[in-house]
Structures are given as C-alpha cells and as structure tokens.
C-alpha positions in Angstrom: 0.5 -17.3 -23.0 2.5 -14.7 -21.7 1.6 -13.8 -18.1 3.8 -11.2 -17.7 3.8 -8.6 -15.0 6.3 -5.9 -16.0 6.5 -5.0 -19.8 9.2 -2.8 -20.6 9.6 -1.4 -24.2 12.3 0.4 -25.5 13.8 2.3 -22.5 16.5 5.1 -22.5 18.0 6.5 -19.5 20.6 8.6 -18.9 22.2 10.2 -15.8 23.2 13.8 -15.9 26.2 14.7 -17.7 27.1 11.2 -18.1 28.9 10.8 -21.9 26.8 7.5 -22.2 23.3 6.5 -21.5 23.1 4.2 -18.5 20.4 1.8 -20.0 19.4 2.1 -24.1 17.1 0.1 -26.2 15.8 -2.1 -23.2 13.0 -4.2 -24.0 12.0 -7.0 -21.7 8.8 -9.2 -20.1 8.7 -10.3 -16.3 6.9 -13.2 -16.0 4.4 -13.3 -12.9 5.2 -15.5 -9.9 9.1 -16.1 -11.1 12.4 -15.1 -9.4 13.9 -12.9 -12.3 17.5 -12.5 -11.4 19.7 -9.6 -13.2 23.8 -9.9 -13.4 26.3 -8.4 -15.4 29.3 -5.7 -14.3 29.5 -2.7 -12.1 27.9 0.1 -13.9 26.2 -1.8 -16.2 23.1 -0.6 -15.4 21.3 -3.3 -13.3 20.5 -1.0 -10.3 19.0 1.7 -12.8 16.8 -0.9 -14.2 15.3 -1.3 -10.9 14.9 2.1 -10.3 13.4 2.7 -13.1 10.6 0.0 -12.7 10.5 1.2 -9.1 9.2 4.7 -10.7 12.1 6.2 -9.0 13.1 7.9 -11.5 12.0 8.3 -15.2 12.6 7.0 -18.6 13.8 9.2 -21.6 12.4 7.2 -23.8 10.3 3.7 -24.1 7.7 3.5 -21.4 7.3 0.3 -18.9 3.6 -1.3 -18.1 2.4 -2.9 -15.1 -0.4 -5.9 -14.6 -1.0 -5.6 -10.9 -4.7 -7.6 -10.1 -4.4 -7.4 -6.0 -3.2 -3.9 -5.6 -6.9 -1.7 -5.4 -4.4 1.6 -5.6 -2.2 0.3 -8.1 0.8 0.5 -5.6 2.1 -3.0 -6.2 5.8 -2.3 -5.9 8.1 -3.1 -2.8 11.4 -2.2 -3.2 15.1 -2.6 -1.3 17.6 -0.4 -2.6 21.5 -1.8 -2.5 22.4 0.3 0.5 19.4 0.2 2.2 20.6 1.8 5.8 19.2 4.1 8.8 20.9 6.6 11.1 21.8 3.6 13.5 22.7 6.3 16.5 18.8 6.7 16.6 16.6 4.9 18.6 14.1 3.2 16.2 12.9 -0.4 17.0 12.6 -2.8 13.7 9.2 -2.4 14.4 8.9 1.1 13.5 11.4 0.4 10.4 8.8 -1.8 9.2 6.1 0.4 9.4 7.9 2.9 7.1 7.4 0.4 4.2 3.4 1.8 5.0 4.2 5.1 4.5 3.5 5.3 0.9 -0.1 4.1 1.7 -0.5 6.3 5.1 1.5 9.4 3.7 4.1 10.9 6.2 1.6 12.6 9.1 -0.6 10.3 9.6 0.1 7.7 12.6 -0.2 3.9 12.1 -3.3 2.3 13.5 -3.8 -1.8 14.3 -4.0 -2.7 10.5 -0.9 -1.5 9.9 0.7 -2.5 12.6 -0.8 -5.9 11.9 0.7 -5.9 8.6 4.2 -5.0 9.5 3.8 -7.8 12.5 2.8 -10.3 9.5 5.8 -9.4 6.9 8.3 -9.8 10.7 7.0 -13.1 10.6 7.3 -13.6 7.4 11.3 -12.6 6.8 11.4 -14.6 10.3 12.4 -11.3 12.3 9.1 -11.5 14.2 10.9 -11.8 18.0 13.2 -9.0 16.8 10.4 -6.4 16.7 11.2 -4.8 20.3 15.0 -4.9 19.4 17.0 -1.3 17.8 17.7 -1.9 14.6 21.1 -0.9 15.6 21.6 -4.1 17.8 21.0 -6.3 14.9 23.5 -7.8 12.5 24.0 -7.1 9.1 22.1 -10.3 7.8 19.3 -9.6 10.5 18.9 -5.9 9.2 18.6 -7.4 6.0 15.4 -9.2 6.6 14.2 -6.2 8.5 14.5 -3.9 5.0 12.8 -6.5 3.3 10.0 -6.9 5.7 9.6 -3.1 5.3 8.9 -3.7 1.5 7.1 -6.2 2.3 4.5 -4.0 4.7 2.5 -3.0 1.9 1.8 -6.5 0.4 3.5 -5.7 -3.1 2.7 -8.0 -5.9 6.3 -7.0 -6.9 9.5 -7.0 -5.0 12.4 -5.2 -5.9 15.7 -6.2 -4.3 18.9 -4.9 -5.3 22.0 -7.3 -3.9 19.9 -8.3 -0.8 22.5 -11.1 0.4 25.8 -8.3 0.6 27.6 -9.3 3.5 26.2 -12.5 4.6 28.3 -15.6 5.2 27.4 -18.2 3.5 25.1 -20.3 6.2 23.1 -17.1 6.3 23.0 -16.3 2.5 21.5 -20.6 2.4 18.7 -19.8 5.1 17.9 -16.3 3.0 17.8 -17.7 -0.5 15.6 -20.4 0.7 13.3 -17.6 2.4 13.2 -15.9 -1.1 11.9 -19.3 -2.7 9.0 -19.4 -0.2 8.0 -15.9 -0.8 7.6 -16.9 -4.4 5.8 -20.4 -3.8 3.8 -19.1 -1.4 2.8 -15.9 -1.5 2.8 -15.8 -4.9 5.1 -13.3 -5.4 7.2 -12.0 -8.3 10.5 -10.9 -7.2 13.3 -9.3 -9.5 16.5 -9.8 -7.8 20.2 -7.9 -8.8 22.9 -9.9 -7.5 26.7 -10.7 -8.1 26.7 -14.4 -6.8 26.1 -16.6 -10.2 25.7 -19.3 -7.9 22.7 -17.8 -7.2 21.1 -17.9 -10.0 20.3 -21.5 -11.5 19.0 -22.2 -7.6 16.2 -19.7 -7.2 15.8 -17.8 -10.5 13.3 -19.1 -13.2 14.2 -16.1 -15.7 17.7 -14.2 -15.7 18.4 -10.9 -17.7 22.6 -10.0 -18.5 22.8 -6.5 -18.2 25.3 -4.1 -19.6 23.4 -1.2 -20.6 21.3 -3.4 -23.4 19.7 -6.6 -21.5 19.7 -10.0 -22.7 16.9 -12.5 -21.3 17.7 -16.2 -20.4 14.3 -18.2 -19.9 16.5 -20.9 -18.0 18.9 -20.1 -16.1 20.7 -23.3 -16.7 21.9 -22.3 -19.8 23.7 -20.1 -18.2 27.6 -21.8 -18.7 30.2 -19.4 -18.5 33.5 -20.3 -18.0 33.8 -18.5 -14.1 36.9 -20.0 -12.2 37.5 -17.4 -9.3 34.9 -14.9 -8.2 32.8 -13.1 -10.7 33.0 -9.4 -10.5 36.1 -7.6 -10.1 38.1 -10.7 -11.4 40.3 -10.0 -13.9 38.3 -12.6 -16.5 35.5 -12.1 -19.2 32.7 -14.1 -19.1 30.7 -14.4 -22.3 29.1 -16.4 -24.8 26.2 -18.3 -23.4 22.7 -18.7 -24.5 21.6 -18.6 -27.9 22.6 -14.7 -28.4 26.0 -14.4 -27.8 27.1 -11.4 -25.7 29.1 -10.4 -23.1 28.3 -10.4 -19.5 31.2 -8.8 -17.5 33.5 -6.5 -18.9 37.5 -7.0 -18.9 38.7 -5.0 -16.0 42.5 -4.1 -17.2 45.0 -3.3 -14.3 47.0 -1.1 -17.2 46.0 1.6 -19.4 45.4 -0.2 -22.6 42.8 0.6 -24.8 39.3 -0.9 -24.1 38.3 -3.8 -26.6 
C-alpha cells in the first residue's frame, strides 16, 4: 500500500514569455521516508518542480497534495535552493543564518527565543557544523556553507526536505561524507528527501526512487535500473543518455556544437 507524502497530479507550469512549458503533464508520488533523486538536462524542469512542491510558484494546472503527520501547522517543508547565498560582506554568524529557517514560524518581526535557538543549535549539530556556530558565514568553505544552508532548512523540523544540487562545488571527499549524512537524515530522523543532482553516481548509492525530468517525468522505483551508457561526465557532454527502465525515454538532450536542427 502506498504511503506517499507528496502526490502530484497533472501538473503544468510555464514561465511568463516562454514558448513552451517548463513542466507538463507531471503526475507522481514520493514515498515517505525515502530519498527521491531527480536527474535530467539543464533546463529540463528539475528546479522548477522543486519550487512547485515548495510552494514558491503555483501550477497553471493540476494539484500537489501533502500528507504531513508531525507538522501541527501543516508547514512541513524545508527547502535549499540551487544558489543558496548570503551577502558575504555582511558580518552574520552561522547560528543566525540557521535561525533564518525559523522565520516562517516566527514572522520577520519576532525575535528568536530559547526554544528557537535550541532548535537551530540542534540543526547545526545534525549537519556537523555545531562547532562553527559562532563563526561568520564568510569564513567557511563552500562545503561548510552548504551544510549550514541545509541546517537552516532543518531548523523548523520539516518532514520533507528539498535540496537542489546540494553538493555542488564540493570535492570528492566532502561529497562522500555529505551523502553519508543525507542517508542518516533519512534513516535516523525519518526525513523524506527530494534531491536534484547531476551526479549519476549518487543515484544508486543514496536514492530509493529516481525521477528522470525533461519537461515530463518518469519515476523509477529502483535506481539500479538506471543502466545508461554514461562515459565521460553527464550533463554538458555531447552525449545522449536514454532507453532505461521499462518505459523508453531520454534523460539528457543531445547538445550540438553546430546549428543542425534538433532531433
């Protein structure tokens, strides 16, 4: 029996002025307590789909339903965008960046109290940046900043965590420890995690489900079925990756170096 925390049905979304929809005809379910990976070409709609689920943009057609169990006010989503950033010249401490994740609960004009600061400190410990709480965010490495931004998303204790390219810019060692931490968030905290990635190696390692996103979406329950003939790299290479799983479809568009007509 399905235990879906997210159900999307018939989703259509287009950006203003765009000739074609960014997302069209998307129906899918995300199972509770799993890591749900999303792969596909640049511009294929992965980040758009996350924003739709986060409620930052609204679909023109269709609906997205949630089944939150622990969130008293129904706000069970934590979101880290692809380009999470801060004004690096502004002297803000790590703990204050994490507390920003509580603003949805507090409101912009209310000061964080002891309980909010305790929740922020707990999120910092979970993301293994507890010893950096008093440091300025500008002093941290790229990988440390990514962990801080995820801690910000965790501060309000979400049930569903949305991560858009969270390991971008990390070296191989940092990525290994980071994805081990993602597995612990799922296994120890029971979080459901949706993660956009260009790293195909991550999919069989940490994901229970994977969606191939290229305007439409095809969901695979077993990531090991992704048997694409990947050679050097993934996105950005002049390759085609397609025909995996039971439903033939293309994951990555061919990028042509010349002006030949698109296939």
